[in-house]
N, C-alpha and C positions, 0 to 999 in steps of 0.2 A: 386825602380821604382818611378819616380817623377810624382805626380798627377798634371795635367795641371790646371792652375788657370785662372780666368777671368782677363782681362786687368784691371789695377787699375783705368783707366779713364772711365770704363763702368758704368757710373752713370746714375741715373734716371733724365732725363732732362725735364720732365714734370713740369709744374707750381705746386706750393705747393697745391693749392686747388684741382687740378686734382689728385695728389697723395693721398690726404686725402680722396677724393671721392672713389678712387680705393680701399683703405684699408677698408673703410666702406662697399663698395659694396661687397667685399669678405666676410665680416662678415655676410651680408644679404644672399648671395648665399649659404654659407656653413651652414646656420641655427643658427650660433652663436647669431645672432639677429633674433629671430623668428617672424613670422607674428603677427602683433599687438603689438610687443615690442617697448618700447621707446628707441630712440637713446640716447647716453650719452648727457648730457647737453652741452651747448656752453662752459661753464667754463671748464668742463672735457675735451672736445675736444681741446680747446686752450692749456691746459696743456699737453695733450698726444702728440700733434703734434707741440708744440712750435709755434703756429700760432696766428695771430691777429683775432679779432672778425669778421672783414670783410672777411678774407680768409676762415674762417670756414663757414660763411654764403654762400659764393660762392660755396663751396663744397656741402653743403646741397641742394642748388638750383639745382645743376647738378643731384642729386639723385631724386629730385622732378620732374625735367623735364623727367627723365628716367622712371617715374611712379613706382619707387621702394619704395618711402616713401611719407607720407602725412604730411604736416605741416600747421598749421593755426596760425594766430597772437595770442600770449598769451598762446599758447598750446604747448605741447611737440611734437617733430617730431617723428612719429611712422612708423614702417614698414607696407607696404600695406599687406592686407590679402592675396591677390593673387599676390605675388611678382614674382613668376616664375612658369610656368606650365611645367609639364612633358608630352611629346608627345611620343607615341609608334608608330614609323613609320610602323612596321610590321602589325599593326592593319588595315591599309588601303589597304593592298595588295590584299586580296581576293575580288572577285566581290560581290557586294551587292545582297541580295536576291531580287526577283521580288517585286516591289512596295516599296522597302526600299530606303532611301536616300544614297548618296555617303558615303562610310564607314568612311572617315575622319570626316564628319559632325556628324555622329552617335557617333564616339569616343569622340569628344569634348562635345557633348550633354550629355553624361553620367556624366560629371563633373558638370552639372548644368548650363552651359553657353548656350547662344543663338548663335548658329553657322550658318553661311551663306557663300555663295560664290557669287562673282560678276565677271561675264565674261567680260574680257577686249578686247580680240582680237581673231579672228579666221582667219588665212590667210596662204598662202603658202610662205615660207621664206627660205633663206639660213641660216641654223642654225650655232651656234658657233662651233668652230673646234672640241671640245671634244664631242659634241653631234653628229656631222656629222660622226666622227670616230666610235662612238658607234653604229650608224645606218648603218655603212658600205656604206656611200654615196660617190659617185664620187666627184671630185673637183667641187665646186660651185653647187653641187646637192641641191635640195630643199626638204623640208618636210612640213607637215602640222603642224602649231603651234596653240595650244589652250592655251591662257594666262588668268589667273584669279587671284583674290585676295581672300584669305580665311580670314574671320573675326570672332571674338568672342566678343559678347556683344558690338558690334559697333566698336571695335578696330581691325585694320588690324593685322593679325597674320603671314601670309605667302604669298609671291608672287610665284606663280606656273606657270611654262612654260613647257608644255608637247608637245613633237614632235613625229610625226607618219610618217611611210613610206607612200608615196602618193599612192602606189599600193594597200595599205590596206584601207586608209582613204577616198580617193576620192569617191564621190557619196554615202557617208554614212552620218549618223547623225553627225559624228565627224566634217564634213566639213561645217556644218550649224552653224550660229551664235546664238546658243541657248544652254541651259543647257541640259544635257543628263540624263535621269532618271536612277538612280543607278550608274552613273558615267561611264567613259570610260572603266574601267576594265570589267564591265558587258557587254558593247557593244562589246568589243574585244572578250570576251568569246562567245557571241552569233554569232559573225562572224567566229568562228572557230579558234581563236587565244587565248586560255586560258593561263593565266600566269603560267609558270612552274618554273621560277627562277627569282629572283630579286637581283641585286647587287647595293649596295649603296657606294658611295665615298663621304665622308664628310670633309669639310674644313672650316676654318674660314678666313674671308677676310674683308677688308674695303668696306663698301657699295658703289655701283655705284650710280650715280645720280637718275636713275630710281628706284632703290631699296630704297634709302633714302626717296624719295617722296611717293612711294606706301605704305611703311610701317610706314610713319610718324615718322621717327627716330629723336631722340633729338640731335644727334651728330654723331661723327665718331666711335662709338663703333662697334666692329666687328659683322658681321652677320654670321649665319651658312648657308653654301651652301651645299646642298645635290644633287649629280648627281646620279639619279637612272636609271638603265637600266633594263627593263623587257623583259625577253625572253619567247618565247612560244615553241612549239614543234620544235625539230631539232635545238635547240639553236638559233632560229631566233629572233633578236631584233624587238620588235613590238611597244615599247614605250620607250622614253627617256625623263625624267622629271628633270628639274632644280628647286629645291625648296629652297627658301631663307626666313629665319626668323630672328628676332632680337635675337642676342646671349645672351643678358642680361635678356631676359624675358622668354626664352624657352630652355629646355634641351631635349635631345633625350635619350630614354631608349630602349635598346635591351635585349632580353632574349635569352640565348643559353643553349642548353641541351648537356652535354658531350656525346660523342659517346661511 
């Protein structure tokens, strides 16, 4: 049996400084270059990648712009202490207890950061096709949108757009342009629609203009897009959320218990 091979011309067409940054980025993400560690010297990087001094400096500047490393004149370039955060999506599924903040904010707060949410928009809209399908909307059907940016220590982490069936959301606090104590999971539970099942679909994609701006991205690095559908009793979809975060700064962790 012949094993298929890649085409000989399938070469990396990125510029050399982008390729150098990609390899160093992988060293950082994998932990080979740990938080606080010094990157190889310019002389070492020049030899490793057969590159000029200017090309190496352009590569390092990319990593600085991405907030992965820190460099100061006359000092070594080092890996940031908080190079990448692990987010556990399941932690935000259950409704918050009475008087407690939204579970996502509590989760990040446990890591010592100052977490906050900024509400951007509350309106009735025609949602994207995948959201409309998940909500079982008719063609050109509308849903309530609540859009917000979640931030940690003043840096945007995630652009969140949550959509709700109008027959559930109208004339409730969800339709008002204000934050909801405990988050919408708590409100949905109080309205008689407790979460029973959540299904996530995760993909990597090039950021849109809106995502690029909202997350203050340094370039066209992929973002992680999560499409979450929350079902209540009788498998009724009550919330569909599109969550987008910078792929080079955050990773998702799920735990599964074998049956």
